[in-house]
C-alpha positions as CSV (number, residue, x, y, z in Angstrom):
1,M,-31.8,51.8,31.8
2,G,-32.5,54.5,34.3
3,A,-30.2,56.8,36.2
4,R,-29.0,54.2,38.7
5,G,-28.0,51.7,36.0
6,L,-26.3,54.3,33.9
7,A,-24.3,55.4,37.0
8,L,-22.8,51.9,37.0
9,M,-21.6,52.2,33.4
10,P,-18.2,53.7,32.6
11,D,-18.8,57.2,31.3
12,P,-17.2,56.6,27.8
13,L,-19.5,53.6,27.3
14,A,-22.6,55.3,28.4
15,D,-21.7,58.4,26.3
16,A,-21.0,56.3,23.2
17,A,-24.3,54.5,23.6
18,A,-26.3,57.7,24.1
19,S,-24.6,59.3,21.0
20,E,-25.5,56.3,18.9
21,R,-29.0,56.1,20.3
22,V,-28.3,52.6,21.6
23,E,-30.3,51.4,24.6
24,L,-28.2,49.8,27.4
25,L,-30.0,47.2,29.5
26,D,-29.2,47.0,33.2
27,Y,-28.7,43.3,33.5
28,H,-26.7,43.8,36.7
29,G,-29.7,45.3,38.4
30,W,-32.0,42.6,36.8
31,F,-29.8,39.8,38.2
32,C,-29.4,41.4,41.7
33,G,-30.4,38.9,44.3
34,N,-30.0,35.9,42.0
35,G,-26.3,35.3,42.3
36,I,-24.5,32.1,43.0
37,D,-25.5,32.2,46.7
38,S,-29.2,32.4,45.9
39,R,-31.5,29.4,46.0
40,D,-32.2,29.7,42.3
41,S,-29.0,31.2,40.9
42,W,-29.0,32.8,37.5
43,V,-25.2,32.7,37.4
44,S,-23.0,29.7,37.0
45,D,-20.4,28.6,39.5
46,D,-17.6,30.4,37.5
47,C,-19.4,33.7,38.4
48,A,-19.0,34.9,34.8
49,H,-21.7,33.1,32.8
50,P,-25.5,32.9,33.1
51,T,-27.1,29.5,33.8
52,S,-30.0,28.4,31.6
53,V,-32.4,30.3,33.9
54,G,-30.1,33.3,33.6
55,H,-30.2,33.2,29.8
56,H,-33.9,33.1,30.0
57,Q,-33.9,36.1,32.3
58,L,-31.7,38.0,29.8
59,R,-34.3,37.3,27.1
60,R,-37.0,38.5,29.4
61,L,-35.1,41.7,30.1
62,A,-34.6,42.4,26.4
63,L,-38.2,41.6,25.4
64,E,-39.7,43.8,28.2
65,A,-37.3,46.7,27.4
66,W,-37.9,46.6,23.6
67,T,-41.6,45.7,23.5
68,G,-43.0,46.7,26.9
69,E,-44.5,43.2,27.1
70,R,-44.2,41.1,30.3
71,C,-42.8,37.6,29.7
72,D,-42.5,34.8,32.2
């Protein structure tokens, strides 16, 4: 996730993930610039759920993090 992304996580959550060797993905950073006010929003109008494009972007984030492969 990188230092910037981990800094956004509450300490207990980041600590628990690290102790269990769980990789946290920085979807906040991934979505940055693609909110409801953007031309091609990845977030629905309720500001809580991804759109279809947002769901695809979450899959891309996970695939790239886990395999190192770029996916469009």
